[in-house]
N, CA, C and O atoms as a GROMACS GRO file, in nm:
protein
  472
    1MET      N    1 -12.305  14.740 -10.811
    1MET     CA    2 -12.400  14.802 -10.736
    1MET      C    3 -12.431  14.736 -10.582
    1MET      O    4 -12.440  14.800 -10.478
    2THR      N    5 -12.443  14.611 -10.598
    2THR     CA    6 -12.436  14.564 -10.468
    2THR      C    7 -12.341  14.591 -10.383
    2THR      O    8 -12.361  14.603 -10.262
    3SER      N    9 -12.226  14.602 -10.441
    3SER     CA   10 -12.097  14.640 -10.339
    3SER      C   11 -12.118  14.781 -10.287
    3SER      O   12 -12.078  14.820 -10.178
    4GLN      N   13 -12.185  14.857 -10.378
    4GLN     CA   14 -12.192  14.993 -10.333
    4GLN      C   15 -12.301  14.999 -10.218
    4GLN      O   16 -12.286  15.059 -10.112
    5SER      N   17 -12.420  14.924 -10.258
    5SER     CA   18 -12.528  14.934 -10.130
    5SER      C   19 -12.477  14.860 -10.028
    5SER      O   20 -12.531  14.883  -9.920
    6GLN      N   21 -12.369  14.756 -10.027
    6GLN     CA   22 -12.333  14.691  -9.912
    6GLN      C   23 -12.248  14.799  -9.838
    6GLN      O   24 -12.252  14.814  -9.716
    7GLY      N   25 -12.169  14.875  -9.927
    7GLY     CA   26 -12.073  14.981  -9.850
    7GLY      C   27 -12.165  15.076  -9.785
    7GLY      O   28 -12.138  15.108  -9.669
    8ILE      N   29 -12.266  15.124  -9.842
    8ILE     CA   30 -12.376  15.219  -9.780
    8ILE      C   31 -12.431  15.157  -9.646
    8ILE      O   32 -12.438  15.222  -9.542
    9GLN      N   33 -12.471  15.021  -9.658
    9GLN     CA   34 -12.508  14.967  -9.541
    9GLN      C   35 -12.428  14.976  -9.418
    9GLN      O   36 -12.459  15.020  -9.307
   10GLN      N   37 -12.304  14.918  -9.466
   10GLN     CA   38 -12.199  14.928  -9.346
   10GLN      C   39 -12.167  15.076  -9.315
   10GLN      O   40 -12.137  15.095  -9.197
   11LEU      N   41 -12.168  15.170  -9.386
   11LEU     CA   42 -12.158  15.318  -9.333
   11LEU      C   43 -12.273  15.367  -9.242
   11LEU      O   44 -12.260  15.444  -9.147
   12LEU      N   45 -12.394  15.308  -9.287
   12LEU     CA   46 -12.512  15.346  -9.196
   12LEU      C   47 -12.517  15.262  -9.066
   12LEU      O   48 -12.578  15.300  -8.966
   13GLN      N   49 -12.453  15.151  -9.075
   13GLN     CA   50 -12.466  15.082  -8.946
   13GLN      C   51 -12.341  15.141  -8.862
   13GLN      O   52 -12.364  15.154  -8.742
   14ALA      N   53 -12.232  15.174  -8.901
   14ALA     CA   54 -12.122  15.233  -8.841
   14ALA      C   55 -12.173  15.363  -8.789
   14ALA      O   56 -12.145  15.392  -8.672
   15GLU      N   57 -12.244  15.446  -8.861
   15GLU     CA   58 -12.301  15.565  -8.817
   15GLU      C   59 -12.406  15.526  -8.694
   15GLU      O   60 -12.407  15.594  -8.592
   16LYS      N   61 -12.476  15.436  -8.708
   16LYS     CA   62 -12.568  15.401  -8.620
   16LYS      C   63 -12.506  15.354  -8.476
   16LYS      O   64 -12.554  15.387  -8.368
   17ARG      N   65 -12.407  15.282  -8.493
   17ARG     CA   66 -12.313  15.227  -8.382
   17ARG      C   67 -12.260  15.345  -8.308
   17ARG      O   68 -12.262  15.361  -8.186
   18ALA      N   69 -12.199  15.445  -8.420
   18ALA     CA   70 -12.139  15.567  -8.333
   18ALA      C   71 -12.252  15.667  -8.271
   18ALA      O   72 -12.224  15.738  -8.174
   19LYS      N   73 -12.368  15.668  -8.324
   19LYS     CA   74 -12.474  15.742  -8.259
   19LYS      C   75 -12.500  15.674  -8.126
   19LYS      O   76 -12.513  15.745  -8.026
   20ASP      N   77 -12.507  15.548  -8.117
   20ASP     CA   78 -12.554  15.468  -8.003
   20ASP      C   79 -12.447  15.493  -7.896
   20ASP      O   80 -12.472  15.524  -7.779
   21LYS      N   81 -12.326  15.478  -7.947
   21LYS     CA   82 -12.211  15.492  -7.831
   21LYS      C   83 -12.207  15.642  -7.780
   21LYS      O   84 -12.179  15.674  -7.664
   22LEU      N   85 -12.236  15.719  -7.870
   22LEU     CA   86 -12.253  15.879  -7.821
   22LEU      C   87 -12.354  15.895  -7.740
   22LEU      O   88 -12.342  15.978  -7.649
   23GLU      N   89 -12.468  15.822  -7.754
   23GLU     CA   90 -12.597  15.840  -7.668
   23GLU      C   91 -12.556  15.760  -7.519
   23GLU      O   92 -12.588  15.806  -7.410
   24GLU      N   93 -12.499  15.664  -7.534
   24GLU     CA   94 -12.457  15.586  -7.412
   24GLU      C   95 -12.354  15.666  -7.344
   24GLU      O   96 -12.358  15.673  -7.221
   25ALA      N   97 -12.253  15.734  -7.418
   25ALA     CA   98 -12.166  15.815  -7.331
   25ALA      C   99 -12.231  15.950  -7.276
   25ALA      O  100 -12.181  16.007  -7.179
   26LYS      N  101 -12.332  15.993  -7.333
   26LYS     CA  102 -12.411  16.113  -7.255
   26LYS      C  103 -12.479  16.063  -7.159
   26LYS      O  104 -12.477  16.130  -7.056
   27LYS      N  105 -12.543  15.961  -7.157
   27LYS     CA  106 -12.605  15.878  -7.048
   27LYS      C  107 -12.517  15.862  -6.933
   27LYS      O  108 -12.551  15.900  -6.821
   28ARG      N  109 -12.393  15.802  -6.960
   28ARG     CA  110 -12.302  15.788  -6.856
   28ARG      C  111 -12.246  15.913  -6.778
   28ARG      O  112 -12.220  15.913  -6.658
   29LYS      N  113 -12.230  16.028  -6.869
   29LYS     CA  114 -12.186  16.154  -6.833
   29LYS      C  115 -12.283  16.221  -6.740
   29LYS      O  116 -12.244  16.282  -6.640
   30GLY      N  117 -12.423  16.208  -6.776
   30GLY     CA  118 -12.517  16.266  -6.693
   30GLY      C  119 -12.526  16.179  -6.568
   30GLY      O  120 -12.528  16.240  -6.460
   31LYS      N  121 -12.531  16.049  -6.567
   31LYS     CA  122 -12.542  15.976  -6.462
   31LYS      C  123 -12.416  16.022  -6.378
   31LYS      O  124 -12.444  16.047  -6.261
   32ARG      N  125 -12.287  16.036  -6.413
   32ARG     CA  126 -12.194  16.064  -6.346
   32ARG      C  127 -12.203  16.215  -6.283
   32ARG      O  128 -12.159  16.246  -6.172
   33LEU      N  129 -12.254  16.282  -6.357
   33LEU     CA  130 -12.271  16.436  -6.301
   33LEU      C  131 -12.371  16.418  -6.200
   33LEU      O  132 -12.339  16.471  -6.093
   34ARG      N  133 -12.482  16.360  -6.200
   34ARG     CA  134 -12.576  16.322  -6.082
   34ARG      C  135 -12.506  16.287  -5.973
   34ARG      O  136 -12.512  16.353  -5.869
   35GLN      N  137 -12.440  16.187  -5.984
   35GLN     CA  138 -12.359  16.111  -5.869
   35GLN      C  139 -12.261  16.206  -5.815
   35GLN      O  140 -12.250  16.213  -5.692
   36ALA      N  141 -12.186  16.286  -5.895
   36ALA     CA  142 -12.093  16.381  -5.831
   36ALA      C  143 -12.165  16.488  -5.761
   36ALA      O  144 -12.117  16.535  -5.658
   37LYS      N  145 -12.278  16.530  -5.809
   37LYS     CA  146 -12.364  16.618  -5.723
   37LYS      C  147 -12.414  16.575  -5.594
   37LYS      O  148 -12.424  16.643  -5.492
   38GLU      N  149 -12.445  16.457  -5.611
   38GLU     CA  150 -12.504  16.392  -5.468
   38GLU      C  151 -12.395  16.355  -5.381
   38GLU      O  152 -12.416  16.343  -5.260
   39GLU      N  153 -12.289  16.337  -5.426
   39GLU     CA  154 -12.167  16.314  -5.337
   39GLU      C  155 -12.126  16.448  -5.266
   39GLU      O  156 -12.100  16.448  -5.146
   40ALA      N  157 -12.122  16.568  -5.347
   40ALA     CA  158 -12.090  16.698  -5.315
   40ALA      C  159 -12.180  16.744  -5.218
   40ALA      O  160 -12.141  16.806  -5.119
   41THR      N  161 -12.314  16.714  -5.241
   41THR     CA  162 -12.420  16.749  -5.139
   41THR      C  163 -12.388  16.676  -5.006
   41THR      O  164 -12.403  16.738  -4.901
   42ALA      N  165 -12.351  16.567  -5.004
   42ALA     CA  166 -12.346  16.475  -4.878
   42ALA      C  167 -12.209  16.532  -4.820
   42ALA      O  168 -12.205  16.549  -4.698
   43GLU      N  169 -12.106  16.559  -4.889
   43GLU     CA  170 -11.993  16.620  -4.825
   43GLU      C  171 -12.030  16.763  -4.753
   43GLU      O  172 -12.001  16.792  -4.637
   44ILE      N  173 -12.098  16.842  -4.845
   44ILE     CA  174 -12.132  16.974  -4.776
   44ILE      C  175 -12.210  16.960  -4.652
   44ILE      O  176 -12.180  17.024  -4.552
   45ASP      N  177 -12.317  16.873  -4.654
   45ASP     CA  178 -12.396  16.847  -4.540
   45ASP      C  179 -12.335  16.797  -4.434
   45ASP      O  180 -12.380  16.818  -4.322
   46HIS      N  181 -12.216  16.718  -4.458
   46HIS     CA  182 -12.114  16.646  -4.352
   46HIS      C  183 -12.033  16.762  -4.288
   46HIS      O  184 -12.019  16.774  -4.166
   47TYR      N  185 -11.979  16.851  -4.383
   47TYR     CA  186 -11.899  16.972  -4.334
   47TYR      C  187 -11.994  17.046  -4.226
   47TYR      O  188 -11.968  17.056  -4.106
   48ARG      N  189 -12.112  17.097  -4.292
   48ARG     CA  190 -12.181  17.180  -4.222
   48ARG      C  191 -12.226  17.136  -4.080
   48ARG      O  192 -12.231  17.209  -3.981
   49LEU      N  193 -12.255  17.009  -4.086
   49LEU     CA  194 -12.293  16.935  -3.957
   49LEU      C  195 -12.147  16.950  -3.853
   49LEU      O  196 -12.156  16.969  -3.732
   50GLN      N  197 -12.060  16.941  -3.902
   50GLN     CA  198 -11.938  16.934  -3.830
   50GLN      C  199 -11.895  17.078  -3.780
   50GLN      O  200 -11.847  17.101  -3.669
   51ARG      N  201 -11.919  17.164  -3.874
   51ARG     CA  202 -11.896  17.305  -3.825
   51ARG      C  203 -11.995  17.356  -3.707
   51ARG      O  204 -11.964  17.412  -3.602
   52GLU      N  205 -12.124  17.318  -3.758
   52GLU     CA  206 -12.222  17.367  -3.643
   52GLU      C  207 -12.199  17.304  -3.518
   52GLU      O  208 -12.225  17.367  -3.415
   53LYS      N  209 -12.145  17.167  -3.511
   53LYS     CA  210 -12.105  17.114  -3.389
   53LYS      C  211 -11.997  17.189  -3.319
   53LYS      O  212 -11.992  17.209  -3.198
   54GLU      N  213 -11.909  17.229  -3.411
   54GLU     CA  214 -11.790  17.307  -3.323
   54GLU      C  215 -11.841  17.448  -3.277
   54GLU      O  216 -11.801  17.502  -3.174
   55PHE      N  217 -11.936  17.505  -3.365
   55PHE     CA  218 -11.987  17.632  -3.318
   55PHE      C  219 -12.060  17.613  -3.187
   55PHE      O  220 -12.028  17.684  -3.092
   56ARG      N  221 -12.162  17.518  -3.175
   56ARG     CA  222 -12.221  17.506  -3.053
   56ARG      C  223 -12.129  17.461  -2.939
   56ARG      O  224 -12.161  17.501  -2.826
   57ASN      N  225 -12.022  17.387  -2.950
   57ASN     CA  226 -11.934  17.362  -2.851
   57ASN      C  227 -11.862  17.504  -2.802
   57ASN      O  228 -11.852  17.533  -2.683
   58LYS      N  229 -11.819  17.580  -2.898
   58LYS     CA  230 -11.767  17.723  -2.846
   58LYS      C  231 -11.869  17.791  -2.799
   58LYS      O  232 -11.837  17.865  -2.706
   59GLU      N  233 -11.995  17.794  -2.834
   59GLU     CA  234 -12.094  17.871  -2.791
   59GLU      C  235 -12.116  17.844  -2.644
   59GLU      O  236 -12.112  17.933  -2.560
   60THR      N  237 -12.141  17.718  -2.618
   60THR     CA  238 -12.158  17.675  -2.490
   60THR      C  239 -12.047  17.703  -2.393
   60THR      O  240 -12.074  17.731  -2.276
   61SER      N  241 -11.912  17.696  -2.441
   61SER     CA  242 -11.816  17.723  -2.359
   61SER      C  243 -11.820  17.874  -2.328
   61SER      O  244 -11.806  17.910  -2.211
   62VAL      N  245 -11.834  17.950  -2.412
   62VAL     CA  246 -11.857  18.118  -2.402
   62VAL      C  247 -11.966  18.152  -2.326
   62VAL      O  248 -11.950  18.234  -2.236
   63MET      N  249 -12.093  18.094  -2.350
   63MET     CA  250 -12.218  18.131  -2.263
   63MET      C  251 -12.194  18.074  -2.129
   63MET      O  252 -12.232  18.132  -2.027
   64GLY      N  253 -12.126  17.953  -2.125
   64GLY     CA  254 -12.115  17.889  -1.975
   64GLY      C  255 -12.032  17.996  -1.894
   64GLY      O  256 -12.072  18.036  -1.785
   65SER      N  257 -11.920  18.042  -1.948
   65SER     CA  258 -11.840  18.131  -1.882
   65SER      C  259 -11.914  18.276  -1.869
   65SER      O  260 -11.889  18.350  -1.774
   66GLN      N  261 -12.002  18.308  -1.965
   66GLN     CA  262 -12.072  18.433  -1.930
   66GLN      C  263 -12.176  18.402  -1.817
   66GLN      O  264 -12.216  18.496  -1.748
   67GLY      N  265 -12.215  18.295  -1.798
   67GLY     CA  266 -12.316  18.260  -1.710
   67GLY      C  267 -12.247  18.256  -1.573
   67GLY      O  268 -12.303  18.309  -1.477
   68ASN      N  269 -12.130  18.196  -1.558
   68ASN     CA  270 -12.035  18.217  -1.435
   68ASN      C  271 -12.009  18.348  -1.416
   68ASN      O  272 -12.010  18.383  -1.299
   69LEU      N  273 -11.984  18.434  -1.502
   69LEU     CA  274 -11.942  18.578  -1.484
   69LEU      C  275 -12.077  18.644  -1.422
   69LEU      O  276 -12.071  18.715  -1.322
   70SER      N  277 -12.190  18.616  -1.482
   70SER     CA  278 -12.320  18.675  -1.413
   70SER      C  279 -12.332  18.642  -1.284
   70SER      O  280 -12.366  18.729  -1.204
   71ALA      N  281 -12.308  18.511  -1.243
   71ALA     CA  282 -12.319  18.473  -1.097
   71ALA      C  283 -12.255  18.530  -1.010
   71ALA      O  284 -12.303  18.576  -0.907
   72LYS      N  285 -12.102  18.534  -1.052
   72LYS     CA  286 -11.997  18.616  -0.993
   72LYS      C  287 -12.039  18.766  -0.972
   72LYS      O  288 -12.036  18.812  -0.858
   73ILE      N  289 -12.074  18.837  -1.070
   73ILE     CA  290 -12.113  18.963  -1.062
   73ILE      C  291 -12.242  18.990  -0.952
   73ILE      O  292 -12.237  19.080  -0.868
   74ASP      N  293 -12.334  18.916  -0.963
   74ASP     CA  294 -12.459  18.901  -0.872
   74ASP      C  295 -12.399  18.883  -0.737
   74ASP      O  296 -12.427  18.966  -0.651
   75GLU      N  297 -12.318  18.784  -0.710
   75GLU     CA  298 -12.257  18.779  -0.568
   75GLU      C  299 -12.177  18.886  -0.519
   75GLU      O  300 -12.174  18.914  -0.399
   76GLN      N  301 -12.109  18.951  -0.608
   76GLN     CA  302 -12.034  19.086  -0.554
   76GLN      C  303 -12.105  19.183  -0.530
   76GLN      O  304 -12.080  19.261  -0.439
   77THR      N  305 -12.215  19.195  -0.614
   77THR     CA  306 -12.312  19.318  -0.595
   77THR      C  307 -12.399  19.301  -0.467
   77THR      O  308 -12.411  19.398  -0.391
   78THR      N  309 -12.463  19.177  -0.439
   78THR     CA  310 -12.519  19.137  -0.301
   78THR      C  311 -12.404  19.179  -0.173
   78THR      O  312 -12.432  19.241  -0.070
   79GLU      N  313 -12.288  19.134  -0.208
   79GLU     CA  314 -12.178  19.163  -0.090
   79GLU      C  315 -12.165  19.293  -0.058
   79GLU      O  316 -12.168  19.333   0.058
   80ALA      N  317 -12.147  19.381  -0.181
   80ALA     CA  318 -12.134  19.523  -0.162
   80ALA      C  319 -12.263  19.578  -0.106
   80ALA      O  320 -12.253  19.676  -0.032
   81ILE      N  321 -12.371  19.533  -0.128
   81ILE     CA  322 -12.490  19.590  -0.064
   81ILE      C  323 -12.502  19.558   0.087
   81ILE      O  324 -12.530  19.638   0.176
   82ARG      N  325 -12.477  19.441   0.097
   82ARG     CA  326 -12.448  19.413   0.256
   82ARG      C  327 -12.357  19.494   0.335
   82ARG      O  328 -12.384  19.530   0.450
   83ASN      N  329 -12.247  19.524   0.272
   83ASN     CA  330 -12.149  19.593   0.333
   83ASN      C  331 -12.194  19.739   0.347
   83ASN      O  332 -12.175  19.803   0.451
   84LEU      N  333 -12.254  19.787   0.240
   84LEU     CA  334 -12.309  19.915   0.264
   84LEU      C  335 -12.403  19.930   0.376
   84LEU      O  336 -12.392  20.010   0.468
   85THR      N  337 -12.493  19.848   0.360
   85THR     CA  338 -12.598  19.848   0.457
   85THR      C  339 -12.560  19.831   0.616
   85THR      O  340 -12.622  19.890   0.704
   86SER      N  341 -12.447  19.739   0.640
   86SER     CA  342 -12.397  19.724   0.759
   86SER      C  343 -12.322  19.878   0.796
   86SER      O  344 -12.342  19.936   0.903
   87SER      N  345 -12.252  19.917   0.712
   87SER     CA  346 -12.181  20.042   0.734
   87SER      C  347 -12.281  20.152   0.774
   87SER      O  348 -12.256  20.227   0.868
   88TYR      N  349 -12.408  20.162   0.692
   88TYR     CA  350 -12.496  20.270   0.723
   88TYR      C  351 -12.556  20.240   0.853
   88TYR      O  352 -12.564  20.334   0.931
   89HIS      N  353 -12.598  20.129   0.890
   89HIS     CA  354 -12.653  20.112   1.042
   89HIS      C  355 -12.539  20.146   1.140
   89HIS      O  356 -12.562  20.219   1.236
   90ARG      N  357 -12.424  20.100   1.120
   90ARG     CA  358 -12.306  20.126   1.202
   90ARG      C  359 -12.292  20.293   1.224
   90ARG      O  360 -12.297  20.338   1.338
   91ASN      N  361 -12.276  20.371   1.124
   91ASN     CA  362 -12.264  20.507   1.139
   91ASN      C  363 -12.379  20.600   1.124
   91ASN      O  364 -12.361  20.721   1.109
   92MET      N  365 -12.499  20.544   1.128
   92MET     CA  366 -12.611  20.646   1.128
   92MET      C  367 -12.616  20.719   1.237
   92MET      O  368 -12.636  20.840   1.219
   93GLU      N  369 -12.603  20.678   1.358
   93GLU     CA  370 -12.634  20.748   1.483
   93GLU      C  371 -12.540  20.865   1.488
   93GLU      O  372 -12.581  20.979   1.507
   94SER      N  373 -12.406  20.833   1.469
   94SER     CA  374 -12.306  20.944   1.497
   94SER      C  375 -12.315  21.039   1.386
   94SER      O  376 -12.286  21.157   1.408
   95MET      N  377 -12.357  20.996   1.249
   95MET     CA  378 -12.375  21.090   1.144
   95MET      C  379 -12.468  21.181   1.163
   95MET      O  380 -12.443  21.299   1.138
   96MET      N  381 -12.588  21.142   1.209
   96MET     CA  382 -12.722  21.235   1.266
   96MET      C  383 -12.662  21.312   1.368
   96MET      O  384 -12.682  21.432   1.348
   97LYS      N  385 -12.598  21.291   1.467
   97LYS     CA  386 -12.555  21.365   1.571
   97LYS      C  387 -12.470  21.478   1.530
   97LYS      O  388 -12.490  21.590   1.578
   98LYS      N  389 -12.364  21.454   1.435
   98LYS     CA  390 -12.282  21.556   1.374
   98LYS      C  391 -12.369  21.653   1.290
   98LYS      O  392 -12.368  21.775   1.301
   99LEU      N  393 -12.447  21.578   1.202
   99LEU     CA  394 -12.534  21.696   1.124
   99LEU      C  395 -12.626  21.782   1.213
   99LEU      O  396 -12.637  21.902   1.191
  100LEU      N  397 -12.692  21.722   1.312
  100LEU     CA  398 -12.768  21.816   1.396
  100LEU      C  399 -12.696  21.902   1.472
  100LEU      O  400 -12.749  22.008   1.505
  101SER      N  401 -12.562  21.871   1.512
  101SER     CA  402 -12.492  21.968   1.600
  101SER      C  403 -12.454  22.078   1.515
  101SER      O  404 -12.457  22.193   1.559
  102THR      N  405 -12.410  22.043   1.368
  102THR     CA  406 -12.374  22.135   1.267
  102THR      C  407 -12.479  22.235   1.249
  102THR      O  408 -12.457  22.356   1.252
  103ILE      N  409 -12.598  22.180   1.229
  103ILE     CA  410 -12.708  22.269   1.183
  103ILE      C  411 -12.774  22.356   1.308
  103ILE      O  412 -12.802  22.475   1.297
  104CYS      N  413 -12.795  22.281   1.423
  104CYS     CA  414 -12.846  22.353   1.532
  104CYS      C  415 -12.754  22.448   1.637
  104CYS      O  416 -12.791  22.550   1.695
  105ASP      N  417 -12.628  22.384   1.640
  105ASP     CA  418 -12.531  22.480   1.721
  105ASP      C  419 -12.482  22.601   1.636
  105ASP      O  420 -12.382  22.591   1.564
  106ILE      N  421 -12.545  22.702   1.644
  106ILE     CA  422 -12.498  22.820   1.575
  106ILE      C  423 -12.410  22.926   1.666
  106ILE      O  424 -12.455  22.976   1.768
  107SER      N  425 -12.297  22.950   1.622
  107SER     CA  426 -12.228  23.055   1.702
  107SER      C  427 -12.208  23.170   1.606
  107SER      O  428 -12.128  23.170   1.513
  108PRO      N  429 -12.294  23.275   1.643
  108PRO     CA  430 -12.289  23.407   1.554
  108PRO      C  431 -12.153  23.456   1.563
  108PRO      O  432 -12.095  23.458   1.672
  109GLU      N  433 -12.094  23.498   1.452
  109GLU     CA  434 -11.964  23.553   1.428
  109GLU      C  435 -11.968  23.678   1.320
  109GLU      O  436 -12.040  23.673   1.220
  110ILE      N  437 -11.887  23.788   1.351
  110ILE     CA  438 -11.900  23.883   1.238
  110ILE      C  439 -11.819  23.839   1.129
  110ILE      O  440 -11.711  23.788   1.158
  111HIS      N  441 -11.852  23.850   1.012
  111HIS     CA  442 -11.775  23.809   0.879
  111HIS      C  443 -11.643  23.884   0.883
  111HIS      O  444 -11.641  23.997   0.932
  112PRO      N  445 -11.534  23.828   0.835
  112PRO     CA  446 -11.396  23.896   0.833
  112PRO      C  447 -11.411  24.016   0.747
  112PRO      O  448 -11.345  24.116   0.774
  113ASN      N  449 -11.489  24.014   0.648
  113ASN     CA  450 -11.491  24.115   0.535
  113ASN      C  451 -11.591  24.224   0.577
  113ASN      O  452 -11.614  24.318   0.501
  114PHE      N  453 -11.650  24.213   0.695
  114PHE     CA  454 -11.743  24.318   0.747
  114PHE      C  455 -11.675  24.462   0.785
  114PHE      O  456 -11.586  24.467   0.870
  115ARG      N  457 -11.717  24.569   0.725
  115ARG     CA  458 -11.685  24.686   0.749
  115ARG      C  459 -11.776  24.773   0.798
  115ARG      O  460 -11.867  24.813   0.725
  116PRO      N  461 -11.764  24.814   0.930
  116PRO     CA  462 -11.871  24.906   0.988
  116PRO      C  463 -11.886  25.030   0.920
  116PRO      O  464 -11.786  25.086   0.873
  117ALA      N  465 -12.007  25.081   0.909
  117ALA     CA  466 -12.034  25.212   0.851
  117ALA      C  467 -11.986  25.319   0.940
  117ALA      O  468 -12.022  25.322   1.057
  118VAL      N  469 -11.904  25.409   0.887
  118VAL     CA  470 -11.846  25.529   0.946
  118VAL      C  471 -11.944  25.625   0.958
  118VAL      O  472 -11.918  25.735   1.005
   0.00000   0.00000   0.00000
Protein backbone atom coordinates (compact mmCIF):
# COMPACT_ATOMS: atom_id res chain seq x y z
CA MET A 1 0.00 0.00 0.00
CA THR A 2 2.71 2.41 0.83
CA SER A 3 4.26 1.89 -2.54
CA GLN A 4 0.91 2.64 -4.15
CA SER A 5 0.45 5.79 -2.08
CA GLN A 6 4.04 6.75 -2.86
CA GLY A 7 3.36 6.25 -6.57
CA ILE A 8 0.18 8.33 -6.27
CA GLN A 9 2.11 11.05 -4.43
CA GLN A 10 4.75 11.06 -7.16
CA LEU A 11 2.05 11.30 -9.83
CA LEU A 12 0.37 14.16 -7.99
CA GLN A 13 3.71 15.95 -7.60
CA ALA A 14 4.52 15.40 -11.30
CA GLU A 15 1.08 16.69 -12.22
CA LYS A 16 1.60 19.75 -10.00
CA ARG A 17 5.01 20.43 -11.59
CA ALA A 18 3.49 20.09 -15.06
CA LYS A 19 0.68 22.46 -14.07
CA ASP A 20 3.22 24.96 -12.70
CA LYS A 21 5.29 24.71 -15.88
CA LEU A 22 2.14 25.30 -17.96
CA GLU A 23 1.20 28.38 -15.93
CA GLU A 24 4.77 29.69 -16.20
CA ALA A 25 4.73 29.12 -19.97
CA LYS A 26 1.37 30.96 -20.24
CA LYS A 27 2.80 33.88 -18.23
CA ARG A 28 5.90 34.01 -20.47
CA LYS A 29 3.70 33.83 -23.57
CA GLY A 30 1.49 36.69 -22.31
CA LYS A 31 4.58 38.72 -21.39
CA ARG A 32 6.13 38.07 -24.81
CA LEU A 33 2.87 39.04 -26.56
CA ARG A 34 2.72 42.32 -24.61
CA GLN A 35 6.37 42.99 -25.43
CA ALA A 36 5.80 42.23 -29.12
CA LYS A 37 2.77 44.52 -29.14
CA GLU A 38 4.78 47.35 -27.56
CA GLU A 39 7.60 46.84 -30.06
CA ALA A 40 5.14 46.86 -32.96
CA THR A 41 3.49 50.02 -31.63
CA ALA A 42 6.87 51.72 -31.31
CA GLU A 43 7.83 50.65 -34.82
CA ILE A 44 4.51 51.88 -36.21
CA ASP A 45 4.94 55.23 -34.45
CA HIS A 46 8.47 55.57 -35.82
CA TYR A 47 7.29 54.75 -39.35
CA ARG A 48 4.36 57.17 -39.04
CA LEU A 49 6.65 59.99 -37.90
CA GLN A 50 9.05 59.27 -40.76
CA ARG A 51 6.25 59.32 -43.36
CA GLU A 52 4.76 62.52 -41.89
CA LYS A 53 8.18 64.17 -42.07
CA GLU A 54 8.54 63.14 -45.74
CA PHE A 55 5.02 64.41 -46.43
CA ARG A 56 5.77 67.76 -44.81
CA ASN A 57 8.96 68.09 -46.86
CA LYS A 58 7.11 67.37 -50.08
CA GLU A 59 4.26 69.66 -49.05
CA THR A 60 6.61 72.56 -48.36
CA SER A 61 8.41 72.02 -51.66
CA VAL A 62 5.11 71.97 -53.55
CA MET A 63 3.53 74.81 -51.61
CA GLY A 64 6.73 76.82 -51.87
CA SER A 65 6.65 76.47 -55.64
CA GLN A 66 2.97 77.39 -55.63
CA GLY A 67 3.84 80.48 -53.63
CA ASN A 68 6.47 81.35 -56.23
CA LEU A 69 3.94 80.76 -59.00
CA SER A 70 1.46 83.01 -57.24
CA ALA A 71 4.03 85.79 -56.92
CA LYS A 72 5.06 85.35 -60.56
CA ILE A 73 1.44 85.49 -61.74
CA ASP A 74 0.82 88.63 -59.66
CA GLU A 75 3.90 90.25 -61.17
CA GLN A 76 2.82 89.36 -64.72
CA THR A 77 -0.69 90.69 -64.02
CA THR A 78 0.56 94.03 -62.73
CA GLU A 79 2.91 94.31 -65.73
CA ALA A 80 0.02 93.62 -68.14
CA ILE A 81 -2.14 96.21 -66.37
CA ARG A 82 0.67 98.77 -66.59
CA ASN A 83 1.09 98.06 -70.33
CA LEU A 84 -2.64 98.39 -70.98
CA THR A 85 -2.87 101.61 -69.00
CA SER A 86 0.04 103.19 -70.84
CA SER A 87 -1.38 102.04 -74.20
CA TYR A 88 -4.74 103.53 -73.23
CA HIS A 89 -3.19 106.89 -72.38
CA ARG A 90 -1.09 106.93 -75.58
CA ASN A 91 -3.95 106.08 -77.93
CA MET A 92 -6.91 107.68 -76.19
CA GLU A 93 -6.71 111.06 -77.97
CA SER A 94 -6.32 109.67 -81.50
CA MET A 95 -9.05 107.11 -80.95
CA MET A 96 -11.48 109.74 -79.67
CA LYS A 97 -10.79 111.84 -82.77
CA LYS A 98 -11.44 108.87 -85.06
CA LEU A 99 -14.68 107.99 -83.29
CA LEU A 100 -15.94 111.56 -83.33
CA SER A 101 -15.07 112.03 -87.00
CA THR A 102 -16.85 108.77 -87.89
CA ILE A 103 -19.94 109.76 -85.95
CA CYS A 104 -20.09 113.48 -86.72
CA ASP A 105 -18.82 113.65 -90.33
CA ILE A 106 -21.81 112.33 -92.20
CA SER A 107 -21.79 112.28 -95.96
CA PRO A 108 -25.27 111.41 -97.23
CA GLU A 109 -25.33 108.93 -100.10
CA ILE A 110 -28.05 107.02 -101.85
CA HIS A 111 -27.96 103.35 -101.05
CA PRO A 112 -26.89 101.19 -104.01
CA ASN A 113 -30.06 99.07 -103.77
CA PHE A 114 -32.38 102.09 -103.86
CA ARG A 115 -34.82 102.13 -106.82
CA PRO A 116 -36.68 105.31 -107.44
CA ALA A 117 -40.42 104.94 -107.80
CA VAL A 118 -41.51 105.17 -111.40
